[in-house]
N, C-alpha and C positions, 0 to 999 in steps of 0.2 A: 150189482157187486161194484166193488172197491179194490184198485191196484196200487199196492206199494211195493217197498223194498225193505230189505234189512241191511243197516249201511255199516257193519262190522269192519269191512275190509276198508272202510275210510279212517279206521282209528277215532272214528266223531261218530256215534252211534245215536246221540241224540243232541248232540249241541248245536250250535250255530252253522255250521259247515254242513253236518246233515239236513237241518232243515231248510239253508240255502238249495241244496244242491236235489233234495226230493224235489222242491217245489219248482225249480226250473228244469224238472223233468215231467212236470207236469200231473205227477202221483198223488195220491190220495193220501198216503199214511206212511210211517214209519213201525218196522218192529224193532223191537229190542230184544237182544239174547245175551244173558247171563250165566255164561257155561261156568266158569268160577266165582268163588266166594269173592275177589278181591271186585269182581262185575256187579253183584249185587250190591254189595256196600257202597260201593261208586256210583251206581243208581238212583240210592237211595239218598246219598249225600247232594244226589245234583237236583233234587225234586225242586225247590224257589226256583232257578235258573230255567228249568225246564218246564212249569207252568208259565214263566214270563215269555218263552221261545211259542208256546202253544197258544197263549194268549193275543199275539201278533201275527199267530200265520195260520191260513187254510188246512195246513197238513195237521193231522193227528196222530195218535199211538196207536195202534189196532191193535197190539199182540207185545206182553211183556213174558219171557219166558226163562226159565231155569234150566239147564240142560247139566246133565253129569253128576247129579245130587244122590250121595248115598245114604238113604235114610233109613233102608231096610239094613238091619243089622242081625242075622240069627232069626228072623221073623219077629223082632221086637223093633217099634218105630223110634228113630233115635230122635230125642226130643230136641235137640237142639238143630239136628237137620231138619226136622219138619219147621221147627222156628224161623229159619230161613225163607223157605220159601210162603209162609203165611207174610212173614213183615215184608218180603218182595212184591207178592200177589197185595196187598194192603197199598203199597206204592204206586203200581198199577193203576190200582181204584181210584187213587189221588189226581193222578195224569187224567182221568175220564179212558182209559183202556178199556174195553168189553170182555177183553179176552186173555186168562192165564194159562199158561203152558209149562209143564213139567210131566216127571216120568218116577219110576220106581224100578230100584234096582233090583236085580237078582241075586241072591245069596247062595252059593254053591254047597253050603254048610250044611242046609237044611233040604228038605224036600221040596218038590214042587207045588204040593198042596198047603204046606206052610208058605212057602212064595206067594201062592195065588191069596192066602189071609191074610198076609202083611200089607199084600198091593190092595186091600179091600178096606181093612182098617185105615191105610196112610190117605188113598183117594176120598174115604168117606169123611175125613176131616179135613181136608183142600178142600172138599165141594160145599161142606156146612160152612166154613168162610166164606166160601167166593158168595153164597149166597145172601150171607150177611150183608155181603161188600155190593151187592146186586150184578156181579158180573158171571161169566163161564169161567168153567176150570175145564182143562182140554187135556187128557193124555199124548203125547206125541209119538208119532209111528216110523221114530230112529230108536236103534237097539244101545245107543249110546248112554248106557245107565239106565235103560231102561228095558224091561221085558214085557210090558203089556203096547205093545207095539204093532200087533197083527192079529187077524180074525180071531185065532182061537184063542187069546187073550183076553179079547174083548167079549166076545162070548160070555166066560165067565165074571170078569171083572164088571165092565158094564152093563151085563145082565144083574149084577147086584146094586152097583153106584149107579141108580138111575139118573140121577142128577152131573154126571161125569161126562163130557163131551171128547172128540178128537181132533185134534191138531192133524192133518192128514198134507202127506210130501206124495205125490204119485212115484217120484225117482226113487225111493226106497222101497216101496213095494215092487216096482221095476227091479230092482237091483236083489230084490230076493227070490224074484222069479227069475235069476238067469236072463233078465232081457222079454221074455214071452209075456205074454196079454193077462195073466193070471190078476194084475193087479185092478184091471178094471171090475172082474168080478168081486172085487174085496170092495173097491170103490161103490159099485152100485147098492152093494151089502148095506153099509154103513153111512152114506151119504145124509140120511137126516139125522146122524149123532155128529157131522162135522162142522165144529165151529170155525174153521181157519184152515187153510189151504197154503202152502208152500208151493211156489211155480220155480222148480229147478231141473234142467234138460238130463239127460244120460246117454248116452251111446256104448252098442256092446257091439264085439265082432268076436267071432266063437265062443259065445256064452261068456265074454271077460269084458268088463267095461273100461273103456278105452277114455275115456274124456265124459266132465260132467258139463257137456257145452250147453249155451246158451239156451233155455227154451225155445221150442221154435226150431231150431239147430239141433235136433237130436231125434231118438225113436221113439220116445213117448208119443202116445196116440191123444194130443191134444184135444181135438176135433171131439173124440169120444168123449175125452172127459166132459167136455161142455157141454156135449148133447146130456150127458147124466148129471151136471149141474143144472139146467133148464130144466129136468125132468120131474128133481125134487126140489126146487125152486131157490137152491142156496141164491144168498144173496148179501153175503159176508165178507171177509176179505181173501184178496190173492196177492200173496205177499213173494216177490223177487227173490230169490237167494243166491247172488253171483258165487258159485264154488267152485269154478274149473283153475287147475292149474295151468292151463295154456291162454286162456281168454283174461289176460293182466292186461294193466297199461290201456294204453290207447285203445289196444283189441280189446279188453274188456267193457271200456266204454262204449265200444261199438257192439258189440253183443250186448248190453242192458237195454240201448237205445234198438235194438234190433226185436228184443223179446216183449218190450215196452209195445211198438208198432204192432208186431205179432198178435199179443194179448187184446190190445184194443179192438183188432180186426173181430174176436172171437164172441167179445164183450157186448149184446147186442141191447144190455140195460144195466 
């Protein structure tokens, strides 16, 4: 397994500062998250400089993703929106990234059946391109602009699109279960289809999330998560995602270092 981080809060996700910081932390990789159209265009424009940085650093880019893209409109895939992901996926492959992450939005104007049809069509096109590029396409399990984010949807969409993988964040499933342990059952079922994992904490009181505290200082059962990772032979990326509104500045830096130390103790290979 490899341990990396999302550098989004540095305002330099994949530039010199990000590479220097990640290397100093002793991490293996950077994850790039493109949440809006300018993020996608900026990553593509920066390809020449990013490739130079990669050539001179032991740090790699292990995941590139696009969140919050609305390609499903009335059950029809919008060509321009699909093209944005195809272009970003090609850019990911150009920097040697093995995983491309995306989602498919739900359209309330049509039936659940038609939404599933759109999702199958959309991810079929995405995975077809991913296979050409020699990388894995994965649906993220966050519900932001994506409804293919939990087990009942994966039963349908991944059952039909055999080459589609999952980007899994235990905290999202933990939140959907109101802080209870159902997320471990989901992880146990789907780990063979998981290509990339986010490391983000979550802490609940009285059924409400009080903080996305650093992993290891939270309520997710990371010991059992790792038992399952070893059970299924998971050997891909573990990407730290700093996400707390409390752990910022010097405290945030301390939280990241705590999570790194905590995860390293669980990573036996």
